py3Dmol code that shows the C-alpha trace and the ligand (Angstrom):
import py3Dmol

protein = """\
ATOM      1  CA  MET A   1     -87.033 141.677 124.231  1.00  0.00           C
ATOM      2  CA  SER A   2     -87.551 137.954 125.209  1.00  0.00           C
ATOM      3  CA  ARG A   3     -88.327 135.703 122.492  1.00  0.00           C
ATOM      4  CA  ILE A   4     -90.569 132.765 122.373  1.00  0.00           C
ATOM      5  CA  VAL A   5     -88.698 129.535 121.570  1.00  0.00           C
ATOM      6  CA  TYR A   6     -89.826 126.288 120.676  1.00  0.00           C
ATOM      7  CA  VAL A   7     -88.655 122.998 122.686  1.00  0.00           C
ATOM      8  CA  ASN A   8     -89.842 119.566 122.334  1.00  0.00           C
ATOM      9  CA  GLY A   9     -93.607 120.513 121.714  1.00  0.00           C
ATOM     10  CA  GLU A  10     -93.969 123.649 123.737  1.00  0.00           C
ATOM     11  CA  PHE A  11     -93.594 127.359 122.866  1.00  0.00           C
ATOM     12  CA  VAL A  12     -92.081 129.009 125.905  1.00  0.00           C
ATOM     13  CA  PRO A  13     -90.273 132.263 126.916  1.00  0.00           C
ATOM     14  CA  GLU A  14     -86.383 131.829 126.199  1.00  0.00           C
ATOM     15  CA  GLU A  15     -85.552 132.174 129.903  1.00  0.00           C
ATOM     16  CA  GLU A  16     -87.716 129.279 130.705  1.00  0.00           C
ATOM     17  CA  ALA A  17     -86.559 126.771 127.794  1.00  0.00           C
ATOM     18  CA  LYS A  18     -84.487 123.863 129.027  1.00  0.00           C
ATOM     19  CA  VAL A  19     -82.488 120.980 127.657  1.00  0.00           C
ATOM     20  CA  SER A  20     -80.978 118.320 129.601  1.00  0.00           C
ATOM     21  CA  VAL A  21     -77.142 118.338 130.471  1.00  0.00           C
ATOM     22  CA  PHE A  22     -77.320 114.767 129.088  1.00  0.00           C
ATOM     23  CA  ASP A  23     -78.397 115.782 125.899  1.00  0.00           C
ATOM     24  CA  ARG A  24     -76.329 114.271 123.054  1.00  0.00           C
ATOM     25  CA  GLY A  25     -76.380 117.383 121.088  1.00  0.00           C
ATOM     26  CA  PHE A  26     -74.458 119.093 124.032  1.00  0.00           C
ATOM     27  CA  LEU A  27     -72.313 116.097 124.953  1.00  0.00           C
ATOM     28  CA  PHE A  28     -71.307 114.940 121.518  1.00  0.00           C
ATOM     29  CA  ALA A  29     -72.611 117.243 118.821  1.00  0.00           C
ATOM     30  CA  ASP A  30     -74.936 114.229 118.090  1.00  0.00           C
ATOM     31  CA  ALA A  31     -77.305 116.646 116.105  1.00  0.00           C
ATOM     32  CA  VAL A  32     -78.062 118.327 112.937  1.00  0.00           C
ATOM     33  CA  TYR A  33     -79.377 121.571 112.096  1.00  0.00           C
ATOM     34  CA  GLU A  34     -81.085 123.872 109.567  1.00  0.00           C
ATOM     35  CA  VAL A  35     -81.015 127.735 109.196  1.00  0.00           C
ATOM     36  CA  THR A  36     -83.819 129.214 107.050  1.00  0.00           C
ATOM     37  CA  SER A  37     -84.163 132.819 106.274  1.00  0.00           C
ATOM     38  CA  VAL A  38     -87.425 134.800 106.975  1.00  0.00           C
ATOM     39  CA  LEU A  39     -88.233 137.615 104.656  1.00  0.00           C
ATOM     40  CA  ARG A  40     -91.290 139.785 105.343  1.00  0.00           C
ATOM     41  CA  GLY A  41     -92.561 136.912 107.741  1.00  0.00           C
ATOM     42  CA  ARG A  42     -92.173 134.349 105.139  1.00  0.00           C
ATOM     43  CA  LEU A  43     -89.839 131.175 105.277  1.00  0.00           C
ATOM     44  CA  ILE A  44     -87.582 131.314 102.192  1.00  0.00           C
ATOM     45  CA  ASP A  45     -86.433 128.003 100.243  1.00  0.00           C
ATOM     46  CA  ASN A  46     -87.877 126.180 103.391  1.00  0.00           C
ATOM     47  CA  ALA A  47     -89.096 122.972 101.464  1.00  0.00           C
ATOM     48  CA  ALA A  48     -85.555 122.643 100.289  1.00  0.00           C
ATOM     49  CA  HIS A  49     -84.035 123.080 103.844  1.00  0.00           C
ATOM     50  CA  LEU A  50     -86.369 120.521 105.316  1.00  0.00           C
ATOM     51  CA  ALA A  51     -85.526 117.999 102.543  1.00  0.00           C
ATOM     52  CA  ARG A  52     -81.880 118.443 103.491  1.00  0.00           C
ATOM     53  CA  LEU A  53     -82.798 118.058 107.135  1.00  0.00           C
ATOM     54  CA  ALA A  54     -84.304 114.833 106.375  1.00  0.00           C
ATOM     55  CA  ARG A  55     -81.098 113.820 104.290  1.00  0.00           C
ATOM     56  CA  SER A  56     -78.811 114.800 107.408  1.00  0.00           C
ATOM     57  CA  LEU A  57     -81.165 112.828 109.722  1.00  0.00           C
ATOM     58  CA  ASP A  58     -80.839 109.941 107.584  1.00  0.00           C
ATOM     59  CA  GLU A  59     -77.093 109.929 107.123  1.00  0.00           C
ATOM     60  CA  ILE A  60     -76.813 109.806 111.056  1.00  0.00           C
ATOM     61  CA  GLY A  61     -79.531 107.255 111.638  1.00  0.00           C
ATOM     62  CA  LEU A  62     -81.741 109.610 113.459  1.00  0.00           C
ATOM     63  CA  GLU A  63     -85.681 109.403 112.860  1.00  0.00           C
ATOM     64  CA  SER A  64     -87.520 112.729 112.140  1.00  0.00           C
ATOM     65  CA  PRO A  65     -89.158 113.656 115.641  1.00  0.00           C
ATOM     66  CA  LEU A  66     -92.116 114.976 113.634  1.00  0.00           C
ATOM     67  CA  PRO A  67     -93.461 114.698 109.880  1.00  0.00           C
ATOM     68  CA  VAL A  68     -91.954 117.552 107.922  1.00  0.00           C
ATOM     69  CA  ALA A  69     -95.325 119.233 107.199  1.00  0.00           C
ATOM     70  CA  ASP A  70     -95.717 119.581 111.129  1.00  0.00           C
ATOM     71  CA  ILE A  71     -92.286 121.134 111.290  1.00  0.00           C
ATOM     72  CA  THR A  72     -93.232 123.723 108.732  1.00  0.00           C
ATOM     73  CA  ALA A  73     -96.173 124.720 110.669  1.00  0.00           C
ATOM     74  CA  ILE A  74     -94.184 124.928 114.082  1.00  0.00           C
ATOM     75  CA  GLN A  75     -91.579 127.234 112.300  1.00  0.00           C
ATOM     76  CA  GLN A  76     -94.366 129.535 110.951  1.00  0.00           C
ATOM     77  CA  GLU A  77     -96.069 129.678 114.307  1.00  0.00           C
ATOM     78  CA  LEU A  78     -92.777 130.722 115.939  1.00  0.00           C
ATOM     79  CA  VAL A  79     -92.173 133.450 113.263  1.00  0.00           C
ATOM     80  CA  ASP A  80     -95.637 134.709 113.952  1.00  0.00           C
ATOM     81  CA  ARG A  81     -95.363 134.707 117.592  1.00  0.00           C
ATOM     82  CA  ASN A  82     -92.209 136.409 117.569  1.00  0.00           C
ATOM     83  CA  ARG A  83     -93.388 138.954 114.875  1.00  0.00           C
ATOM     84  CA  LEU A  84     -90.287 138.238 112.787  1.00  0.00           C
ATOM     85  CA  ASP A  85     -90.319 140.044 109.909  1.00  0.00           C
ATOM     86  CA  GLU A  86     -86.660 139.681 108.701  1.00  0.00           C
ATOM     87  CA  GLY A  87     -84.104 137.268 109.891  1.00  0.00           C
ATOM     88  CA  VAL A  88     -83.487 133.551 110.380  1.00  0.00           C
ATOM     89  CA  ILE A  89     -85.182 130.518 112.063  1.00  0.00           C
ATOM     90  CA  TYR A  90     -82.753 128.228 113.539  1.00  0.00           C
ATOM     91  CA  LEU A  91     -83.802 124.512 114.064  1.00  0.00           C
ATOM     92  CA  GLN A  92     -81.828 121.587 115.888  1.00  0.00           C
ATOM     93  CA  VAL A  93     -82.486 117.899 116.274  1.00  0.00           C
ATOM     94  CA  SER A  94     -80.463 115.954 118.542  1.00  0.00           C
ATOM     95  CA  ARG A  95     -80.611 112.250 119.350  1.00  0.00           C
ATOM     96  CA  GLY A  96     -81.772 113.415 122.842  1.00  0.00           C
ATOM     97  CA  ALA A  97     -80.917 112.725 126.403  1.00  0.00           C
ATOM     98  CA  ALA A  98     -79.276 109.591 127.801  1.00  0.00           C
ATOM     99  CA  ASP A  99     -76.486 108.496 130.108  1.00  0.00           C
ATOM    100  CA  ARG A 100     -73.142 109.387 128.611  1.00  0.00           C
ATOM    101  CA  ASP A 101     -72.271 106.595 126.065  1.00  0.00           C
ATOM    102  CA  PHE A 102     -70.940 106.783 122.591  1.00  0.00           C
ATOM    103  CA  VAL A 103     -73.338 103.958 121.369  1.00  0.00           C
ATOM    104  CA  PHE A 104     -76.704 105.336 120.288  1.00  0.00           C
ATOM    105  CA  PRO A 105     -79.139 104.991 123.052  1.00  0.00           C
ATOM    106  CA  GLU A 106     -82.029 102.611 122.509  1.00  0.00           C
ATOM    107  CA  ASP A 107     -84.825 104.630 123.963  1.00  0.00           C
ATOM    108  CA  ALA A 108     -83.959 108.257 123.822  1.00  0.00           C
ATOM    109  CA  GLU A 109     -86.361 110.715 122.361  1.00  0.00           C
ATOM    110  CA  PRO A 110     -84.976 113.274 119.933  1.00  0.00           C
ATOM    111  CA  THR A 111     -84.884 116.889 121.091  1.00  0.00           C
ATOM    112  CA  LEU A 112     -86.377 119.479 118.696  1.00  0.00           C
ATOM    113  CA  VAL A 113     -85.481 123.084 119.277  1.00  0.00           C
ATOM    114  CA  MET A 114     -86.190 126.121 117.419  1.00  0.00           C
ATOM    115  CA  PHE A 115     -85.569 129.803 117.711  1.00  0.00           C
ATOM    116  CA  THR A 116     -85.614 132.861 115.805  1.00  0.00           C
ATOM    117  CA  GLN A 117     -83.098 135.589 115.177  1.00  0.00           C
ATOM    118  CA  VAL A 118     -83.739 139.205 113.768  1.00  0.00           C
ATOM    119  CA  LYS A 119     -81.207 139.913 111.051  1.00  0.00           C
ATOM    120  CA  GLU A 120     -81.107 142.480 108.418  1.00  0.00           C
ATOM    121  CA  LEU A 121     -81.109 140.612 105.096  1.00  0.00           C
ATOM    122  CA  GLU A 122     -82.414 142.648 102.155  1.00  0.00           C
ATOM    123  CA  ASN A 123     -80.556 145.982 103.246  1.00  0.00           C
ATOM    124  CA  ASP A 124     -77.528 143.994 104.796  1.00  0.00           C
ATOM    125  CA  PRO A 125     -74.689 146.657 105.071  1.00  0.00           C
ATOM    126  CA  LYS A 126     -72.137 143.751 104.220  1.00  0.00           C
ATOM    127  CA  ALA A 127     -73.868 143.081 100.767  1.00  0.00           C
ATOM    128  CA  ARG A 128     -73.087 146.678  99.889  1.00  0.00           C
ATOM    129  CA  SER A 129     -69.533 146.934 101.254  1.00  0.00           C
ATOM    130  CA  GLY A 130     -68.578 143.298 100.458  1.00  0.00           C
ATOM    131  CA  ILE A 131     -66.702 141.158 102.822  1.00  0.00           C
ATOM    132  CA  ARG A 132     -63.034 140.390 103.222  1.00  0.00           C
ATOM    133  CA  VAL A 133     -62.035 136.802 103.759  1.00  0.00           C
ATOM    134  CA  ILE A 134     -58.691 134.917 104.801  1.00  0.00           C
ATOM    135  CA  SER A 135     -57.820 131.402 103.895  1.00  0.00           C
ATOM    136  CA  THR A 136     -57.409 128.983 106.544  1.00  0.00           C
ATOM    137  CA  PRO A 137     -56.473 124.931 106.465  1.00  0.00           C
ATOM    138  CA  ASP A 138     -59.665 122.805 106.281  1.00  0.00           C
ATOM    139  CA  ILE A 139     -59.493 120.848 109.468  1.00  0.00           C
ATOM    140  CA  ARG A 140     -63.002 119.612 109.299  1.00  0.00           C
ATOM    141  CA  TRP A 141     -64.055 116.102 109.242  1.00  0.00           C
ATOM    142  CA  GLY A 142     -64.763 113.986 106.138  1.00  0.00           C
ATOM    143  CA  ARG A 143     -68.746 114.256 106.201  1.00  0.00           C
ATOM    144  CA  CYS A 144     -69.074 118.056 105.536  1.00  0.00           C
ATOM    145  CA  ASP A 145     -72.200 117.288 103.386  1.00  0.00           C
ATOM    146  CA  ILE A 146     -74.002 116.709 106.723  1.00  0.00           C
ATOM    147  CA  LYS A 147     -75.204 119.691 108.456  1.00  0.00           C
ATOM    148  CA  THR A 148     -74.093 118.713 112.081  1.00  0.00           C
ATOM    149  CA  THR A 149     -73.806 121.259 114.911  1.00  0.00           C
ATOM    150  CA  ALA A 150     -70.105 119.987 115.241  1.00  0.00           C
ATOM    151  CA  LEU A 151     -68.703 123.541 114.228  1.00  0.00           C
ATOM    152  CA  LEU A 152     -65.818 124.110 116.397  1.00  0.00           C
ATOM    153  CA  ALA A 153     -63.653 124.264 113.260  1.00  0.00           C
ATOM    154  CA  ALA A 154     -65.860 126.959 111.736  1.00  0.00           C
ATOM    155  CA  CYS A 155     -65.838 128.694 115.017  1.00  0.00           C
ATOM    156  CA  LEU A 156     -62.011 128.668 115.174  1.00  0.00           C
ATOM    157  CA  ALA A 157     -61.981 129.771 111.466  1.00  0.00           C
ATOM    158  CA  LYS A 158     -64.257 132.733 111.955  1.00  0.00           C
ATOM    159  CA  GLN A 159     -62.533 133.673 115.282  1.00  0.00           C
ATOM    160  CA  ALA A 160     -59.210 133.632 113.386  1.00  0.00           C
ATOM    161  CA  ALA A 161     -60.829 135.926 110.726  1.00  0.00           C
ATOM    162  CA  SER A 162     -61.979 138.260 113.470  1.00  0.00           C
ATOM    163  CA  GLN A 163     -58.594 138.498 114.919  1.00  0.00           C
ATOM    164  CA  ALA A 164     -57.353 139.099 111.450  1.00  0.00           C
ATOM    165  CA  GLY A 165     -59.696 142.048 111.189  1.00  0.00           C
ATOM    166  CA  VAL A 166     -61.728 140.721 108.424  1.00  0.00           C
ATOM    167  CA  ASP A 167     -65.123 139.153 108.126  1.00  0.00           C
ATOM    168  CA  ASP A 168     -64.930 135.565 107.353  1.00  0.00           C
ATOM    169  CA  ALA A 169     -62.688 132.503 106.387  1.00  0.00           C
ATOM    170  CA  TRP A 170     -62.416 130.195 103.275  1.00  0.00           C
ATOM    171  CA  PHE A 171     -61.347 126.654 104.015  1.00  0.00           C
ATOM    172  CA  VAL A 172     -58.581 125.329 101.859  1.00  0.00           C
ATOM    173  CA  ALA A 173     -57.623 121.692 101.420  1.00  0.00           C
ATOM    174  CA  ASP A 174     -54.680 120.673  99.095  1.00  0.00           C
ATOM    175  CA  GLY A 175     -54.581 124.065  97.779  1.00  0.00           C
ATOM    176  CA  LEU A 176     -58.039 123.980  96.668  1.00  0.00           C
ATOM    177  CA  VAL A 177     -60.894 125.963  98.272  1.00  0.00           C
ATOM    178  CA  THR A 178     -63.582 123.813  99.783  1.00  0.00           C
ATOM    179  CA  GLU A 179     -66.210 126.349 101.044  1.00  0.00           C
ATOM    180  CA  GLY A 180     -66.490 129.337 103.470  1.00  0.00           C
ATOM    181  CA  SER A 181     -66.620 128.677 107.112  1.00  0.00           C
ATOM    182  CA  SER A 182     -70.647 128.878 106.875  1.00  0.00           C
ATOM    183  CA  ASN A 183     -71.200 129.547 103.201  1.00  0.00           C
ATOM    184  CA  ASN A 184     -70.399 128.391  99.902  1.00  0.00           C
ATOM    185  CA  ALA A 185     -67.602 129.959  97.989  1.00  0.00           C
ATOM    186  CA  PHE A 186     -67.628 131.298  94.135  1.00  0.00           C
ATOM    187  CA  ILE A 187     -65.284 132.961  91.931  1.00  0.00           C
ATOM    188  CA  LEU A 188     -65.806 134.453  88.548  1.00  0.00           C
ATOM    189  CA  ALA A 189     -62.915 133.568  86.446  1.00  0.00           C
ATOM    190  CA  PRO A 190     -61.271 136.103  84.162  1.00  0.00           C
ATOM    191  CA  ASP A 191     -62.924 134.410  81.027  1.00  0.00           C
ATOM    192  CA  GLY A 192     -66.371 135.092  82.663  1.00  0.00           C
ATOM    193  CA  THR A 193     -67.071 131.544  83.786  1.00  0.00           C
ATOM    194  CA  LEU A 194     -68.429 131.213  87.325  1.00  0.00           C
ATOM    195  CA  ILE A 195     -66.856 128.492  89.335  1.00  0.00           C
ATOM    196  CA  THR A 196     -68.018 126.791  92.527  1.00  0.00           C
ATOM    197  CA  ARG A 197     -66.799 123.426  94.062  1.00  0.00           C
ATOM    198  CA  GLN A 198     -68.968 120.386  92.940  1.00  0.00           C
ATOM    199  CA  LEU A 199     -71.057 118.688  95.569  1.00  0.00           C
ATOM    200  CA  GLY A 200     -69.482 115.896  97.675  1.00  0.00           C
ATOM    201  CA  SER A 201     -68.503 115.044 101.142  1.00  0.00           C
ATOM    202  CA  GLU A 202     -66.145 118.061 101.227  1.00  0.00           C
ATOM    203  CA  ILE A 203     -68.709 120.718 101.280  1.00  0.00           C
ATOM    204  CA  LEU A 204     -72.351 121.330 102.422  1.00  0.00           C
ATOM    205  CA  PRO A 205     -74.878 121.051  99.495  1.00  0.00           C
ATOM    206  CA  GLY A 206     -76.057 124.781 100.288  1.00  0.00           C
ATOM    207  CA  ILE A 207     -79.613 125.546  99.537  1.00  0.00           C
ATOM    208  CA  THR A 208     -78.710 129.173  98.387  1.00  0.00           C
ATOM    209  CA  ARG A 209     -75.939 127.741  96.200  1.00  0.00           C
ATOM    210  CA  GLN A 210     -78.615 125.584  94.328  1.00  0.00           C
ATOM    211  CA  VAL A 211     -80.959 128.447  93.845  1.00  0.00           C
ATOM    212  CA  VAL A 212     -78.125 130.667  92.559  1.00  0.00           C
ATOM    213  CA  LEU A 213     -76.959 128.072  90.004  1.00  0.00           C
ATOM    214  CA  ALA A 214     -80.659 127.782  88.836  1.00  0.00           C
ATOM    215  CA  LEU A 215     -80.605 131.532  88.340  1.00  0.00           C
ATOM    216  CA  CYS A 216     -77.361 131.475  86.463  1.00  0.00           C
ATOM    217  CA  ASP A 217     -79.062 128.736  84.347  1.00  0.00           C
ATOM    218  CA  GLU A 218     -81.974 130.852  83.539  1.00  0.00           C
ATOM    219  CA  THR A 219     -79.899 134.199  82.813  1.00  0.00           C
ATOM    220  CA  ASN A 220     -77.309 131.973  80.740  1.00  0.00           C
ATOM    221  CA  LEU A 221     -74.576 132.697  82.953  1.00  0.00           C
ATOM    222  CA  ARG A 222     -71.785 130.078  82.259  1.00  0.00           C
ATOM    223  CA  PHE A 223     -70.829 128.125  85.366  1.00  0.00           C
ATOM    224  CA  GLU A 224     -68.552 125.051  86.195  1.00  0.00           C
ATOM    225  CA  GLU A 225     -68.835 123.009  89.239  1.00  0.00           C
ATOM    226  CA  ARG A 226     -65.302 122.051  89.943  1.00  0.00           C
ATOM    227  CA  PRO A 227     -62.469 122.592  92.511  1.00  0.00           C
ATOM    228  CA  PHE A 228     -60.544 125.921  92.293  1.00  0.00           C
ATOM    229  CA  SER A 229     -57.428 126.684  93.680  1.00  0.00           C
ATOM    230  CA  LEU A 230     -56.385 129.657  95.977  1.00  0.00           C
ATOM    231  CA  ASP A 231     -54.197 130.860  93.220  1.00  0.00           C
ATOM    232  CA  GLU A 232     -57.396 131.155  90.819  1.00  0.00           C
ATOM    233  CA  ALA A 233     -59.211 132.700  93.658  1.00  0.00           C
ATOM    234  CA  TRP A 234     -56.682 135.368  94.146  1.00  0.00           C
ATOM    235  CA  ALA A 235     -56.676 136.068  90.350  1.00  0.00           C
ATOM    236  CA  ALA A 236     -60.546 136.187  89.936  1.00  0.00           C
ATOM    237  CA  SER A 237     -62.359 139.002  88.560  1.00  0.00           C
ATOM    238  CA  GLU A 238     -65.073 138.527  91.259  1.00  0.00           C
ATOM    239  CA  ALA A 239     -65.879 136.362  94.153  1.00  0.00           C
ATOM    240  CA  PHE A 240     -68.799 135.779  96.539  1.00  0.00           C
ATOM    241  CA  VAL A 241     -70.307 133.524  98.894  1.00  0.00           C
ATOM    242  CA  THR A 242     -73.950 132.177  99.510  1.00  0.00           C
ATOM    243  CA  SER A 243     -75.846 131.199 102.464  1.00  0.00           C
ATOM    244  CA  ALA A 244     -79.355 131.443 104.036  1.00  0.00           C
ATOM    245  CA  SER A 245     -78.150 134.029 106.407  1.00  0.00           C
ATOM    246  CA  SER A 246     -76.286 136.266 103.755  1.00  0.00           C
ATOM    247  CA  PHE A 247     -78.153 135.201 100.438  1.00  0.00           C
ATOM    248  CA  VAL A 248     -75.012 136.579  98.331  1.00  0.00           C
ATOM    249  CA  TYR A 249     -72.302 138.550  99.828  1.00  0.00           C
ATOM    250  CA  PRO A 250     -69.499 139.775  97.556  1.00  0.00           C
ATOM    251  CA  VAL A 251     -66.020 139.073  98.341  1.00  0.00           C
ATOM    252  CA  VAL A 252     -63.833 142.207  97.984  1.00  0.00           C
ATOM    253  CA  ALA A 253     -60.519 140.786  99.368  1.00  0.00           C
ATOM    254  CA  ILE A 254     -58.880 137.306  99.849  1.00  0.00           C
ATOM    255  CA  ASP A 255     -55.838 137.113 102.127  1.00  0.00           C
ATOM    256  CA  GLY A 256     -55.340 140.912 101.963  1.00  0.00           C
ATOM    257  CA  LYS A 257     -55.435 140.833  97.973  1.00  0.00           C
ATOM    258  CA  ALA A 258     -57.888 142.879  96.411  1.00  0.00           C
ATOM    259  CA  ILE A 259     -60.499 140.922  94.091  1.00  0.00           C
ATOM    260  CA  GLY A 260     -61.069 142.634  90.839  1.00  0.00           C
ATOM    261  CA  ASP A 261     -61.038 146.328  91.532  1.00  0.00           C
ATOM    262  CA  GLY A 262     -61.646 145.619  95.269  1.00  0.00           C
ATOM    263  CA  ARG A 263     -65.422 146.507  95.287  1.00  0.00           C
ATOM    264  CA  PRO A 264     -68.570 144.323  94.855  1.00  0.00           C
ATOM    265  CA  GLY A 265     -68.663 143.090  91.375  1.00  0.00           C
ATOM    266  CA  PRO A 266     -71.640 143.273  88.690  1.00  0.00           C
ATOM    267  CA  VAL A 267     -72.234 139.530  88.690  1.00  0.00           C
ATOM    268  CA  ALA A 268     -72.351 139.028  92.397  1.00  0.00           C
ATOM    269  CA  THR A 269     -74.858 142.070  92.778  1.00  0.00           C
ATOM    270  CA  ARG A 270     -76.982 140.962  90.095  1.00  0.00           C
ATOM    271  CA  LEU A 271     -77.251 137.460  91.374  1.00  0.00           C
ATOM    272  CA  ARG A 272     -78.032 138.841  94.745  1.00  0.00           C
ATOM    273  CA  GLU A 273     -80.952 141.068  93.278  1.00  0.00           C
ATOM    274  CA  LEU A 274     -82.198 137.889  91.514  1.00  0.00           C
ATOM    275  CA  TYR A 275     -82.221 135.953  94.316  1.00  0.00           C
ATOM    276  CA  ILE A 276     -84.093 138.425  96.369  1.00  0.00           C
ATOM    277  CA  ALA A 277     -86.524 138.847  93.558  1.00  0.00           C
ATOM    278  CA  LYS A 278     -87.092 135.316  93.499  1.00  0.00           C
ATOM    279  CA  ALA A 279     -87.402 134.681  97.142  1.00  0.00           C
ATOM    280  CA  SER A 280     -89.832 137.599  97.305  1.00  0.00           C
ATOM    281  CA  ALA A 281     -92.012 136.183  94.671  1.00  0.00           C
ATOM    282  CA  ASP A 282     -92.147 132.350  95.767  1.00  0.00           C
TER     283      ASP A 282
END
"""
ligand_1 = """\
21
PDD
N -74.560 127.891 107.095
N -71.382 125.805 103.870
C -71.504 125.703 105.117
C -70.471 125.064 106.110
C -72.620 126.166 105.980
O -72.592 126.173 107.510
C -73.471 126.736 105.407
C -74.977 127.452 105.960
C -73.686 126.877 103.792
C -74.631 127.507 103.035
O -75.964 126.578 102.948
P -77.279 127.308 102.889
O -77.259 127.972 101.571
O -78.261 126.254 102.767
O -77.655 128.335 103.937
C -72.504 126.314 103.212
C -75.838 128.407 108.029
C -76.365 129.784 107.373
C -75.172 128.513 109.496
O -74.464 127.672 110.042
O -75.601 129.662 110.141
"""
view = py3Dmol.view(width=600, height=400)
view.addModel(protein, "pdb")
view.setStyle({"model": 0}, {"cartoon": {"style": "trace"}})
view.addModel(ligand_1, "xyz")
view.setStyle({"model": 1}, {"stick": {}})
view.zoomTo()
view.show()
């Protein structure tokens, strides 16, 4: 069934949506994006996603095409027009169309595109089975804290995982796990401490990560924000990833080594339940 998508001020059927071949998002990945989950037709953690969008725009010197409050109204209208009950809404802002030149154009209008995707989130089978990941060298650039559409390294990592017959990949730099290809990585150390890498230019400041850490605080689950090694990950009692499109997925194997007993662990399962309860209540 055809969706209605949003392009620069208009709601149009997806077959009619057009962006210029000169769009800098297309030519240079000169664009930033956000993915917000939708549960029972409601946007989850969207204020935080839009705050991060504002930061990404600022970091690349691009002015928001619309006030944030207007963006929320468009997102909600798109969800309503597509009768999206469960899934995600994707939003992208590029620096717009201009003759190809690396230097920023002076008079280009930013391109704003949004579309919805249906996805089972609450009863996602991967949450029940857990996912298997491989590690892969982190070949990305030095500003992974900016949510840009320059995702070729993530595509190569996911493709390598797919070819290895597993679900996803964890990036590793200098023997330390940075994050997943499109999610933040956590391990539960054998002493019961949850560990996830501290914020910095090496990882995206995940919104789901932030909410999950707040839930750890509320439930007195001890955590540390610090780099952890691949050796620590292989020896962990549990592992999991967080993102808007997965919430919390338990990780049951890393590089073919079973994590814990090779099944979704109680801490990951509990944090997923708490996250969904919070998202449903907000
Ligand atoms: N990815 N790290 C990376 C590299 C990501 O691409 C993402 C999100 C995250 C998790 O961030 P959040 O919790 O705010 O979704 C971490 C989205 C879902 C995507 O590209 O589809």
